[in-house]
N, CA, C, O and the ligand as a Tripos MOL2 file, in Angstrom:
@<TRIPOS>MOLECULE
protein
  281   279    71     0     0
PROTEIN
NO_CHARGES

@<TRIPOS>ATOM
      1 N           0.8330   -1.2010    0.0000 N.3       1 MET1
      2 CA          0.0000    0.0000    0.0000 C.3       1 MET1
      3 C           0.8710    1.2560    0.0000 C.2       1 MET1
      4 O           1.9850    1.2700    0.5240 O.2       1 MET1
      5 N           0.3340    2.2800   -0.5930 N.am      2 ASN2
      6 CA          1.1060    3.5030   -0.7370 C.3       2 ASN2
      7 C           0.3210    4.6670   -0.1510 C.2       2 ASN2
      8 O          -0.1520    5.5430   -0.8760 O.2       2 ASN2
      9 N           0.1930    4.6630    1.1310 N.am      3 ARG3
     10 CA         -0.6720    5.6460    1.7770 C.3       3 ARG3
     11 C           0.0470    6.9600    2.0600 C.2       3 ARG3
     12 O          -0.5990    7.9560    2.3870 O.2       3 ARG3
     13 N           1.3350    6.9780    1.9420 N.am      4 SER4
     14 CA          2.0700    8.1750    2.3200 C.3       4 SER4
     15 C           2.1820    9.1670    1.1680 C.2       4 SER4
     16 O           2.7120   10.2650    1.3430 O.2       4 SER4
     17 N           1.6900    8.7900   -0.0020 N.am      5 ASN5
     18 CA          1.8890    9.6430   -1.1650 C.3       5 ASN5
     19 C           0.5780   10.2190   -1.6900 C.2       5 ASN5
     20 O           0.4850   10.5970   -2.8580 O.2       5 ASN5
     21 N          -0.4270   10.2850   -0.8330 N.am      6 LEU6
     22 CA         -1.7050   10.8370   -1.2510 C.3       6 LEU6
     23 C          -1.6460   12.3620   -1.2950 C.2       6 LEU6
     24 O          -0.8640   13.0010   -0.5920 O.2       6 LEU6
     25 N          -2.5050   12.9180   -2.1520 N.am      7 HIS7
     26 CA         -2.5820   14.3630   -2.2390 C.3       7 HIS7
     27 C          -4.0230   14.8230   -2.0900 C.2       7 HIS7
     28 O          -4.9680   14.1490   -2.5030 O.2       7 HIS7
     29 N          -4.1490   15.9720   -1.4970 N.am      8 CYS8
     30 CA         -5.4610   16.5670   -1.2980 C.3       8 CYS8
     31 C          -6.1510   16.7760   -2.6590 C.2       8 CYS8
     32 O          -5.5660   17.3810   -3.5570 O.2       8 CYS8
     33 N          -7.3700   16.2860   -2.8130 N.am      9 PRO9
     34 CA         -8.0730   16.4540   -4.0840 C.3       9 PRO9
     35 C          -8.4770   17.8980   -4.3530 C.2       9 PRO9
     36 O          -8.8550   18.2400   -5.4740 O.2       9 PRO9
     37 N          -8.3990   18.7450   -3.3320 N.am     10 ILE10
     38 CA         -8.7910   20.1470   -3.4920 C.3      10 ILE10
     39 C          -7.6220   21.0030   -3.9430 C.2      10 ILE10
     40 O          -7.7150   21.7150   -4.9430 O.2      10 ILE10
     41 N          -6.5300   20.9340   -3.2120 N.am     11 CYS11
     42 CA         -5.4120   21.8480   -3.5050 C.3      11 CYS11
     43 C          -4.1310   21.1210   -3.8800 C.2      11 CYS11
     44 O          -3.1190   21.7510   -4.1870 O.2      11 CYS11
     45 N          -4.1760   19.7850   -3.8540 N.am     12 LYS12
     46 CA         -3.0390   18.9610   -4.2870 C.3      12 LYS12
     47 C          -1.8510   18.9540   -3.3350 C.2      12 LYS12
     48 O          -0.7790   18.4540   -3.6760 O.2      12 LYS12
     49 N          -2.0400   19.5050   -2.1510 N.am     13 LYS13
     50 CA         -0.9830   19.3930   -1.1530 C.3      13 LYS13
     51 C          -1.0100   17.9840   -0.5680 C.2      13 LYS13
     52 O          -2.0110   17.2750   -0.6790 O.2      13 LYS13
     53 N           0.0990   17.5840    0.0580 N.am     14 PRO14
     54 CA          0.1290   16.2430    0.6640 C.3      14 PRO14
     55 C          -0.9700   16.0750    1.7060 C.2      14 PRO14
     56 O          -1.2310   16.9640    2.5170 O.2      14 PRO14
     57 N          -1.5890   14.9360    1.6600 N.am     15 THR15
     58 CA         -2.6620   14.6500    2.6050 C.3      15 THR15
     59 C          -2.1430   14.5330    4.0350 C.2      15 THR15
     60 O          -1.0800   13.9670    4.2870 O.2      15 THR15
     61 N          -2.9140   15.0780    4.9470 N.am     16 GLN16
     62 CA         -2.6020   14.8980    6.3620 C.3      16 GLN16
     63 C          -3.4400   13.7500    6.9100 C.2      16 GLN16
     64 O          -4.6430   13.6630    6.6610 O.2      16 GLN16
     65 N          -2.7930   12.8900    7.6470 N.am     17 GLU17
     66 CA         -3.4810   11.7140    8.1900 C.3      17 GLU17
     67 C          -4.7680   12.1120    8.9110 C.2      17 GLU17
     68 O          -5.7990   11.4500    8.7930 O.2      17 GLU17
     69 N          -4.6790   13.1940    9.6490 N.am     18 LYS18
     70 CA         -5.7930   13.6360   10.4850 C.3      18 LYS18
     71 C          -7.0090   14.0400    9.6460 C.2      18 LYS18
     72 O          -8.1510   13.9130   10.0880 O.2      18 LYS18
     73 N          -6.7440   14.5290    8.4280 N.am     19 PHE19
     74 CA         -7.8430   15.0700    7.6130 C.3      19 PHE19
     75 C          -8.0710   14.2650    6.3430 C.2      19 PHE19
     76 O          -8.7450   14.7330    5.4250 O.2      19 PHE19
     77 N          -7.5260   13.0770    6.2820 N.am     20 LYS20
     78 CA         -7.6590   12.2340    5.1010 C.3      20 LYS20
     79 C          -9.0530   12.2930    4.4970 C.2      20 LYS20
     80 O         -10.0170   12.2710    5.2620 O.2      20 LYS20
     81 N          -9.2310   12.3650    3.1900 N.am     21 PRO21
     82 CA         -8.1460   12.4130    2.1990 C.3      21 PRO21
     83 C          -7.6740   13.8270    1.8950 C.2      21 PRO21
     84 O          -7.0650   14.0630    0.8510 O.2      21 PRO21
     85 N          -7.9430   14.7640    2.7850 N.am     22 PHE22
     86 CA         -7.5980   16.1610    2.5190 C.3      22 PHE22
     87 C          -6.3540   16.5750    3.2900 C.2      22 PHE22
     88 O          -5.8110   15.8070    4.0840 O.2      22 PHE22
     89 N          -5.9090   17.8170    3.0370 N.am     23 CYS23
     90 CA         -4.7070   18.2930    3.7130 C.3      23 CYS23
     91 C          -5.0730   19.0840    4.9510 C.2      23 CYS23
     92 O          -4.2260   19.3310    5.8100 O.2      23 CYS23
     93 N          -6.3430   19.4860    5.0470 N.am     24 SER24
     94 CA         -6.7230   20.3410    6.1640 C.3      24 SER24
     95 C          -8.2340   20.3300    6.3250 C.2      24 SER24
     96 O          -8.9710   19.8700    5.4540 O.2      24 SER24
     97 N          -8.6670   20.8450    7.4520 N.am     25 LYS25
     98 CA        -10.0990   20.9840    7.6980 C.3      25 LYS25
     99 C         -10.7390   21.8640    6.6320 C.2      25 LYS25
    100 O         -11.8510   21.6040    6.1720 O.2      25 LYS25
    101 N         -10.0130   22.9080    6.2520 N.am     26 LYS26
    102 CA        -10.5490   23.8440    5.2640 C.3      26 LYS26
    103 C         -10.8590   23.1310    3.9550 C.2      26 LYS26
    104 O         -11.9340   23.3100    3.3830 O.2      26 LYS26
    105 N          -9.9270   22.3340    3.4900 N.am     27 CYS27
    106 CA        -10.1600   21.6350    2.2240 C.3      27 CYS27
    107 C         -11.2890   20.6180    2.3640 C.2      27 CYS27
    108 O         -12.0710   20.4080    1.4370 O.2      27 CYS27
    109 N         -11.3590   19.9990    3.5220 N.am     28 SER28
    110 CA        -12.4640   19.0840    3.7760 C.3      28 SER28
    111 C         -13.7960   19.8290    3.6640 C.2      28 SER28
    112 O         -14.7620   19.3270    3.0880 O.2      28 SER28
    113 N         -13.8220   21.0410    4.2310 N.am     29 ASP29
    114 CA        -15.0340   21.8540    4.1720 C.3      29 ASP29
    115 C         -15.3260   22.3010    2.7400 C.2      29 ASP29
    116 O         -16.4800   22.3270    2.3150 O.2      29 ASP29
    117 N         -14.2910   22.6460    2.0140 N.am     30 ILE30
    118 CA        -14.4810   23.0680    0.6250 C.3      30 ILE30
    119 C         -15.0980   21.9380   -0.1840 C.2      30 ILE30
    120 O         -15.9950   22.1560   -0.9980 O.2      30 ILE30
    121 N         -14.6070   20.7370    0.0500 N.am     31 ASP31
    122 CA        -15.1700   19.5940   -0.6520 C.3      31 ASP31
    123 C         -16.6380   19.4310   -0.3080 C.2      31 ASP31
    124 O         -17.4620   19.1030   -1.1620 O.2      31 ASP31
    125 N         -16.9500   19.6670    0.9550 N.am     32 LEU32
    126 CA        -18.3310   19.5780    1.4140 C.3      32 LEU32
    127 C         -19.1840   20.6190    0.6950 C.2      32 LEU32
    128 O         -20.2970   20.3320    0.2520 O.2      32 LEU32
    129 N         -18.6430   21.8290    0.5870 N.am     33 ILE33
    130 CA        -19.3580   22.9010   -0.1010 C.3      33 ILE33
    131 C         -19.6210   22.5120   -1.5520 C.2      33 ILE33
    132 O         -20.7180   22.7080   -2.0740 O.2      33 ILE33
    133 N         -18.6010   21.9620   -2.1870 N.am     34 ARG34
    134 CA        -18.7770   21.5710   -3.5910 C.3      34 ARG34
    135 C         -19.8590   20.5170   -3.7140 C.2      34 ARG34
    136 O         -20.6680   20.5380   -4.6420 O.2      34 ARG34
    137 N         -19.8580   19.6010   -2.7690 N.am     35 TRP35
    138 CA        -20.8630   18.5300   -2.7880 C.3      35 TRP35
    139 C         -22.2620   19.1250   -2.6360 C.2      35 TRP35
    140 O         -23.1920   18.7760   -3.3640 O.2      35 TRP35
    141 N         -22.3810   20.0330   -1.6680 N.am     36 PHE36
    142 CA        -23.6750   20.6710   -1.4570 C.3      36 PHE36
    143 C         -24.0580   21.5230   -2.6600 C.2      36 PHE36
    144 O         -25.2150   21.5380   -3.0820 O.2      36 PHE36
    145 N         -23.0800   22.2260   -3.2030 N.am     37 SER37
    146 CA        -23.3650   23.0800   -4.3590 C.3      37 SER37
    147 C         -23.8960   22.2510   -5.5110 C.2      37 SER37
    148 O         -24.8240   22.6570   -6.2120 O.2      37 SER37
    149 N         -23.3020   21.0960   -5.6970 N.am     38 GLY38
    150 CA        -23.7480   20.2230   -6.7620 C.3      38 GLY38
    151 C         -25.1620   19.7390   -6.5400 C.2      38 GLY38
    152 O         -25.9210   19.5160   -7.4840 O.2      38 GLY38
    153 N         -25.5050   19.5800   -5.2640 N.am     39 ASN39
    154 CA        -26.8280   19.0710   -4.9490 C.3      39 ASN39
    155 C         -27.8780   20.1630   -4.8900 C.2      39 ASN39
    156 O         -29.0230   19.9620   -5.2940 O.2      39 ASN39
    157 N         -27.4860   21.3040   -4.3910 N.am     40 TYR40
    158 CA        -28.4720   22.3600   -4.1670 C.3      40 TYR40
    159 C         -28.2840   23.5540   -5.0860 C.2      40 TYR40
    160 O         -29.0760   24.4960   -5.0460 O.2      40 TYR40
    161 N         -27.2410   23.5300   -5.9190 N.am     41 ARG41
    162 CA        -27.0040   24.6300   -6.8570 C.3      41 ARG41
    163 C         -26.9770   25.9720   -6.1390 C.2      41 ARG41
    164 O         -27.6040   26.9350   -6.5800 O.2      41 ARG41
    165 N         -26.2450   26.0280   -5.0300 N.am     42 ILE42
    166 CA        -26.1730   27.2560   -4.2450 C.3      42 ILE42
    167 C         -25.5380   28.3680   -5.0660 C.2      42 ILE42
    168 O         -26.1270   29.4340   -5.2460 O.2      42 ILE42
    169 N         -24.3490   28.1140   -5.5550 N.am     43 ALA43
    170 CA        -23.6410   29.1240   -6.3410 C.3      43 ALA43
    171 C         -22.5810   28.4390   -7.1810 C.2      43 ALA43
    172 O         -21.9820   27.4510   -6.7550 O.2      43 ALA43
    173 N         -22.3560   28.9520   -8.3460 N.am     44 SER44
    174 CA        -21.3570   28.3340   -9.2070 C.3      44 SER44
    175 C         -19.9480   28.6880   -8.7560 C.2      44 SER44
    176 O         -19.0130   27.9140   -8.9570 O.2      44 SER44
    177 N         -19.7990   29.8590   -8.1460 N.am     45 THR45
    178 CA        -18.4880   30.2600   -7.6340 C.3      45 THR45
    179 C         -18.6440   30.9540   -6.3040 C.2      45 THR45
    180 O         -19.6280   31.6530   -6.0600 O.2      45 THR45
    181 N         -17.6690   30.7560   -5.4530 N.am     46 LEU46
    182 CA        -17.6350   31.4730   -4.1930 C.3      46 LEU46
    183 C         -16.7820   32.7190   -4.3900 C.2      46 LEU46
    184 O         -15.5910   32.6250   -4.6860 O.2      46 LEU46
    185 N         -17.3880   33.8710   -4.2270 N.am     47 GLN47
    186 CA        -16.7170   35.1220   -4.5650 C.3      47 GLN47
    187 C         -15.5760   35.4550   -3.6300 C.2      47 GLN47
    188 O         -14.5550   35.9870   -4.0650 O.2      47 GLN47
    189 N         -15.7290   35.1550   -2.3720 N.am     48 ASN48
    190 CA        -14.6810   35.5210   -1.4160 C.3      48 ASN48
    191 C         -14.8000   34.6680   -0.1670 C.2      48 ASN48
    192 O         -15.7310   33.8760   -0.0220 O.2      48 ASN48
    193 N         -13.8490   34.8420    0.7260 N.am     49 GLU49
    194 CA        -13.8070   33.9980    1.9160 C.3      49 GLU49
    195 C         -15.0000   34.2300    2.8230 C.2      49 GLU49
    196 O         -15.4860   33.3060    3.4750 O.2      49 GLU49
    197 N         -15.4650   35.4580    2.8620 N.am     50 LYS50
    198 CA        -16.6020   35.7550    3.7190 C.3      50 LYS50
    199 C         -17.8220   34.9630    3.2590 C.2      50 LYS50
    200 O         -18.5330   34.3620    4.0650 O.2      50 LYS50
    201 N         -18.0440   34.9750    1.9800 N.am     51 GLU51
    202 CA        -19.1600   34.2270    1.4230 C.3      51 GLU51
    203 C         -18.9910   32.7360    1.7180 C.2      51 GLU51
    204 O         -19.9450   32.0290    2.0430 O.2      51 GLU51
    205 N         -17.7530   32.2940    1.5910 N.am     52 GLU52
    206 CA        -17.4640   30.8810    1.8340 C.3      52 GLU52
    207 C         -17.7660   30.5230    3.2820 C.2      52 GLU52
    208 O         -18.3490   29.4740    3.5580 O.2      52 GLU52
    209 N         -17.3720   31.3900    4.2030 N.am     53 LYS53
    210 CA        -17.6080   31.1100    5.6200 C.3      53 LYS53
    211 C         -19.0930   31.0970    5.9390 C.2      53 LYS53
    212 O         -19.5570   30.2660    6.7190 O.2      53 LYS53
    213 N         -19.8310   32.0070    5.3430 N.am     54 GLU54
    214 CA        -21.2690   32.0370    5.5860 C.3      54 GLU54
    215 C         -21.9150   30.7590    5.0970 C.2      54 GLU54
    216 O         -22.7950   30.2000    5.7520 O.2      54 GLU54
    217 N         -21.4780   30.3130    3.9580 N.am     55 LEU55
    218 CA        -22.0150   29.0790    3.4130 C.3      55 LEU55
    219 C         -21.6500   27.8980    4.3030 C.2      55 LEU55
    220 O         -22.4680   27.0170    4.5690 O.2      55 LEU55
    221 N         -20.4050   27.9040    4.7540 N.am     56 LEU56
    222 CA        -19.9540   26.8380    5.6490 C.3      56 LEU56
    223 C         -20.7900   26.7810    6.9100 C.2      56 LEU56
    224 O         -21.1830   25.7060    7.3630 O.2      56 LEU56
    225 N         -21.0590   27.9500    7.4750 N.am     57 ASN57
    226 CA        -21.8310   27.9790    8.7070 C.3      57 ASN57
    227 C         -23.2180   27.3990    8.4970 C.2      57 ASN57
    228 O         -23.7270   26.6630    9.3420 O.2      57 ASN57
    229 N         -23.8220   27.7310    7.3750 N.am     58 SER58
    230 CA        -25.1560   27.2070    7.1300 C.3      58 SER58
    231 C         -25.1130   25.7060    6.9300 C.2      58 SER58
    232 O         -26.0360   24.9890    7.3170 O.2      58 SER58
    233 N         -24.0270   25.2320    6.3160 N.am     59 ILE59
    234 CA        -23.8860   23.7850    6.1360 C.3      59 ILE59
    235 C         -23.6540   23.0990    7.4680 C.2      59 ILE59
    236 O         -24.2340   22.0490    7.7450 O.2      59 ILE59
    237 N         -22.8090   23.6940    8.2870 N.am     60 LYS60
    238 CA        -22.5020   23.0810    9.5760 C.3      60 LYS60
    239 C         -23.7390   23.0030   10.4590 C.2      60 LYS60
    240 O         -23.8980   22.0640   11.2390 O.2      60 LYS60
    241 N         -24.5950   23.9770   10.3340 N.am     61 GLU61
    242 CA        -25.8270   23.9240   11.1100 C.3      61 GLU61
    243 C         -26.6640   22.7070   10.7200 C.2      61 GLU61
    244 O         -27.3270   22.0980   11.5600 O.2      61 GLU61
    245 N         -26.6220   22.3720    9.4620 N.am     62 ARG62
    246 CA        -27.3610   21.1880    9.0210 C.3      62 ARG62
    247 C         -26.7020   19.9100    9.5230 C.2      62 ARG62
    248 O         -27.3720   18.9590    9.9270 O.2      62 ARG62
    249 N         -25.3670   19.9120    9.4880 N.am     63 LEU63
    250 CA        -24.6480   18.6870    9.8340 C.3      63 LEU63
    251 C         -24.5410   18.4820   11.3370 C.2      63 LEU63
    252 O         -24.5390   17.3490   11.8170 O.2      63 LEU63
    253 N         -24.4510   19.5860   12.0800 N.am     64 ASP64
    254 CA        -24.2660   19.4760   13.5120 C.3      64 ASP64
    255 C         -25.4040   20.1680   14.2580 C.2      64 ASP64
    256 O         -25.2060   21.2360   14.8380 O.2      64 ASP64
    257 N         -26.5440   19.5910   14.2470 N.am     65 PRO65
    258 CA        -27.6660   20.2310   14.9470 C.3      65 PRO65
    259 C         -27.3490   20.3270   16.4300 C.2      65 PRO65
    260 O         -26.7390   19.4330   17.0160 O.2      65 PRO65
    261 N         -27.7770   21.4250   17.0130 N.am     66 ASP66
    262 CA        -27.5380   21.6590   18.4340 C.3      66 ASP66
    263 C         -28.1560   20.5340   19.2460 C.2      66 ASP66
    264 O         -29.3610   20.3040   19.1550 O.2      66 ASP66
    265 N         -27.3530   19.8270   20.0410 N.am     67 PRO67
    266 CA        -27.8860   18.6980   20.8150 C.3      67 PRO67
    267 C         -28.8810   19.1280   21.8710 C.2      67 PRO67
    268 O         -29.6400   18.3120   22.3930 O.2      67 PRO67
    269 N         -28.8740   20.4140   22.1850 N.am     68 ASN68
    270 CA        -29.8170   20.8980   23.1920 C.3      68 ASN68
    271 C         -31.2070   21.1140   22.6130 C.2      68 ASN68
    272 O         -32.1950   21.2070   23.3420 O.2      68 ASN68
    273 N         -31.2630   21.1940   21.2740 N.am     69 VAL69
    274 CA        -32.5670   21.3410   20.6410 C.3      69 VAL69
    275 C         -33.2960   20.0080   20.7160 C.2      69 VAL69
    276 O         -32.7070   18.9440   20.5270 O.2      69 VAL69
    277 N         -34.5440   20.0900   20.9860 N.am     70 ARG70
    278 CA        -35.3970   18.9010   21.1990 C.3      70 ARG70
    279 C         -34.9900   18.1840   22.4520 C.2      70 ARG70
    280 O         -35.5840   17.1640   22.8010 O.2      70 ARG70
    281 ZN         -5.9560   20.8050    0.4990 Zn       71 ZN71
@<TRIPOS>BOND
     1     1     2 1
     2     2     3 1
     3     3     4 2
     4     3     5 am
     5     5     6 1
     6     6     7 1
     7     7     8 2
     8     7     9 am
     9     9    10 1
    10    10    11 1
    11    11    12 2
    12    11    13 am
    13    13    14 1
    14    14    15 1
    15    15    16 2
    16    15    17 am
    17    17    18 1
    18    18    19 1
    19    19    20 2
    20    19    21 am
    21    21    22 1
    22    22    23 1
    23    23    24 2
    24    23    25 am
    25    25    26 1
    26    26    27 1
    27    27    28 2
    28    27    29 am
    29    29    30 1
    30    30    31 1
    31    31    32 2
    32    31    33 am
    33    33    34 1
    34    34    35 1
    35    35    36 2
    36    35    37 am
    37    37    38 1
    38    38    39 1
    39    39    40 2
    40    39    41 am
    41    41    42 1
    42    42    43 1
    43    43    44 2
    44    43    45 am
    45    45    46 1
    46    46    47 1
    47    47    48 2
    48    47    49 am
    49    49    50 1
    50    50    51 1
    51    51    52 2
    52    51    53 am
    53    53    54 1
    54    54    55 1
    55    55    56 2
    56    55    57 am
    57    57    58 1
    58    58    59 1
    59    59    60 2
    60    59    61 am
    61    61    62 1
    62    62    63 1
    63    63    64 2
    64    63    65 am
    65    65    66 1
    66    66    67 1
    67    67    68 2
    68    67    69 am
    69    69    70 1
    70    70    71 1
    71    71    72 2
    72    71    73 am
    73    73    74 1
    74    74    75 1
    75    75    76 2
    76    75    77 am
    77    77    78 1
    78    78    79 1
    79    79    80 2
    80    79    81 am
    81    81    82 1
    82    82    83 1
    83    83    84 2
    84    83    85 am
    85    85    86 1
    86    86    87 1
    87    87    88 2
    88    87    89 am
    89    89    90 1
    90    90    91 1
    91    91    92 2
    92    91    93 am
    93    93    94 1
    94    94    95 1
    95    95    96 2
    96    95    97 am
    97    97    98 1
    98    98    99 1
    99    99   100 2
   100    99   101 am
   101   101   102 1
   102   102   103 1
   103   103   104 2
   104   103   105 am
   105   105   106 1
   106   106   107 1
   107   107   108 2
   108   107   109 am
   109   109   110 1
   110   110   111 1
   111   111   112 2
   112   111   113 am
   113   113   114 1
   114   114   115 1
   115   115   116 2
   116   115   117 am
   117   117   118 1
   118   118   119 1
   119   119   120 2
   120   119   121 am
   121   121   122 1
   122   122   123 1
   123   123   124 2
   124   123   125 am
   125   125   126 1
   126   126   127 1
   127   127   128 2
   128   127   129 am
   129   129   130 1
   130   130   131 1
   131   131   132 2
   132   131   133 am
   133   133   134 1
   134   134   135 1
   135   135   136 2
   136   135   137 am
   137   137   138 1
   138   138   139 1
   139   139   140 2
   140   139   141 am
   141   141   142 1
   142   142   143 1
   143   143   144 2
   144   143   145 am
   145   145   146 1
   146   146   147 1
   147   147   148 2
   148   147   149 am
   149   149   150 1
   150   150   151 1
   151   151   152 2
   152   151   153 am
   153   153   154 1
   154   154   155 1
   155   155   156 2
   156   155   157 am
   157   157   158 1
   158   158   159 1
   159   159   160 2
   160   159   161 am
   161   161   162 1
   162   162   163 1
   163   163   164 2
   164   163   165 am
   165   165   166 1
   166   166   167 1
   167   167   168 2
   168   167   169 am
   169   169   170 1
   170   170   171 1
   171   171   172 2
   172   171   173 am
   173   173   174 1
   174   174   175 1
   175   175   176 2
   176   175   177 am
   177   177   178 1
   178   178   179 1
   179   179   180 2
   180   179   181 am
   181   181   182 1
   182   182   183 1
   183   183   184 2
   184   183   185 am
   185   185   186 1
   186   186   187 1
   187   187   188 2
   188   187   189 am
   189   189   190 1
   190   190   191 1
   191   191   192 2
   192   191   193 am
   193   193   194 1
   194   194   195 1
   195   195   196 2
   196   195   197 am
   197   197   198 1
   198   198   199 1
   199   199   200 2
   200   199   201 am
   201   201   202 1
   202   202   203 1
   203   203   204 2
   204   203   205 am
   205   205   206 1
   206   206   207 1
   207   207   208 2
   208   207   209 am
   209   209   210 1
   210   210   211 1
   211   211   212 2
   212   211   213 am
   213   213   214 1
   214   214   215 1
   215   215   216 2
   216   215   217 am
   217   217   218 1
   218   218   219 1
   219   219   220 2
   220   219   221 am
   221   221   222 1
   222   222   223 1
   223   223   224 2
   224   223   225 am
   225   225   226 1
   226   226   227 1
   227   227   228 2
   228   227   229 am
   229   229   230 1
   230   230   231 1
   231   231   232 2
   232   231   233 am
   233   233   234 1
   234   234   235 1
   235   235   236 2
   236   235   237 am
   237   237   238 1
   238   238   239 1
   239   239   240 2
   240   239   241 am
   241   241   242 1
   242   242   243 1
   243   243   244 2
   244   243   245 am
   245   245   246 1
   246   246   247 1
   247   247   248 2
   248   247   249 am
   249   249   250 1
   250   250   251 1
   251   251   252 2
   252   251   253 am
   253   253   254 1
   254   254   255 1
   255   255   256 2
   256   255   257 am
   257   257   258 1
   258   258   259 1
   259   259   260 2
   260   259   261 am
   261   261   262 1
   262   262   263 1
   263   263   264 2
   264   263   265 am
   265   265   266 1
   266   266   267 1
   267   267   268 2
   268   267   269 am
   269   269   270 1
   270   270   271 1
   271   271   272 2
   272   271   273 am
   273   273   274 1
   274   274   275 1
   275   275   276 2
   276   275   277 am
   277   277   278 1
   278   278   279 1
   279   279   280 2
@<TRIPOS>SUBSTRUCTURE
     1 MET1         2 RESIDUE 1 A MET
     2 ASN2         6 RESIDUE 1 A ASN
     3 ARG3        10 RESIDUE 1 A ARG
     4 SER4        14 RESIDUE 1 A SER
     5 ASN5        18 RESIDUE 1 A ASN
     6 LEU6        22 RESIDUE 1 A LEU
     7 HIS7        26 RESIDUE 1 A HIS
     8 CYS8        30 RESIDUE 1 A CYS
     9 PRO9        34 RESIDUE 1 A PRO
    10 ILE10       38 RESIDUE 1 A ILE
    11 CYS11       42 RESIDUE 1 A CYS
    12 LYS12       46 RESIDUE 1 A LYS
    13 LYS13       50 RESIDUE 1 A LYS
    14 PRO14       54 RESIDUE 1 A PRO
    15 THR15       58 RESIDUE 1 A THR
    16 GLN16       62 RESIDUE 1 A GLN
    17 GLU17       66 RESIDUE 1 A GLU
    18 LYS18       70 RESIDUE 1 A LYS
    19 PHE19       74 RESIDUE 1 A PHE
    20 LYS20       78 RESIDUE 1 A LYS
    21 PRO21       82 RESIDUE 1 A PRO
    22 PHE22       86 RESIDUE 1 A PHE
    23 CYS23       90 RESIDUE 1 A CYS
    24 SER24       94 RESIDUE 1 A SER
    25 LYS25       98 RESIDUE 1 A LYS
    26 LYS26      102 RESIDUE 1 A LYS
    27 CYS27      106 RESIDUE 1 A CYS
    28 SER28      110 RESIDUE 1 A SER
    29 ASP29      114 RESIDUE 1 A ASP
    30 ILE30      118 RESIDUE 1 A ILE
    31 ASP31      122 RESIDUE 1 A ASP
    32 LEU32      126 RESIDUE 1 A LEU
    33 ILE33      130 RESIDUE 1 A ILE
    34 ARG34      134 RESIDUE 1 A ARG
    35 TRP35      138 RESIDUE 1 A TRP
    36 PHE36      142 RESIDUE 1 A PHE
    37 SER37      146 RESIDUE 1 A SER
    38 GLY38      150 RESIDUE 1 A GLY
    39 ASN39      154 RESIDUE 1 A ASN
    40 TYR40      158 RESIDUE 1 A TYR
    41 ARG41      162 RESIDUE 1 A ARG
    42 ILE42      166 RESIDUE 1 A ILE
    43 ALA43      170 RESIDUE 1 A ALA
    44 SER44      174 RESIDUE 1 A SER
    45 THR45      178 RESIDUE 1 A THR
    46 LEU46      182 RESIDUE 1 A LEU
    47 GLN47      186 RESIDUE 1 A GLN
    48 ASN48      190 RESIDUE 1 A ASN
    49 GLU49      194 RESIDUE 1 A GLU
    50 LYS50      198 RESIDUE 1 A LYS
    51 GLU51      202 RESIDUE 1 A GLU
    52 GLU52      206 RESIDUE 1 A GLU
    53 LYS53      210 RESIDUE 1 A LYS
    54 GLU54      214 RESIDUE 1 A GLU
    55 LEU55      218 RESIDUE 1 A LEU
    56 LEU56      222 RESIDUE 1 A LEU
    57 ASN57      226 RESIDUE 1 A ASN
    58 SER58      230 RESIDUE 1 A SER
    59 ILE59      234 RESIDUE 1 A ILE
    60 LYS60      238 RESIDUE 1 A LYS
    61 GLU61      242 RESIDUE 1 A GLU
    62 ARG62      246 RESIDUE 1 A ARG
    63 LEU63      250 RESIDUE 1 A LEU
    64 ASP64      254 RESIDUE 1 A ASP
    65 PRO65      258 RESIDUE 1 A PRO
    66 ASP66      262 RESIDUE 1 A ASP
    67 PRO67      266 RESIDUE 1 A PRO
    68 ASN68      270 RESIDUE 1 A ASN
    69 VAL69      274 RESIDUE 1 A VAL
    70 ARG70      278 RESIDUE 1 A ARG
    71 ZN71       281 GROUP 0 **** ****
């Protein structure tokens, strides 16, 4: 097996074990955004980091519902 030579599918940097198959949490989130974008057609391009963060927050709310709710 050749697990040490993987590269992040987002930015092509070497994969970090902790964030496999990505190099960082950010790239993992970007991949998530792309997945959601493909499904929900949110936006074809993210104009800036602020927009990206807002989108991320809305996605995270879906993925991590507050355990205190209900
Ligand atoms: Zn990356």
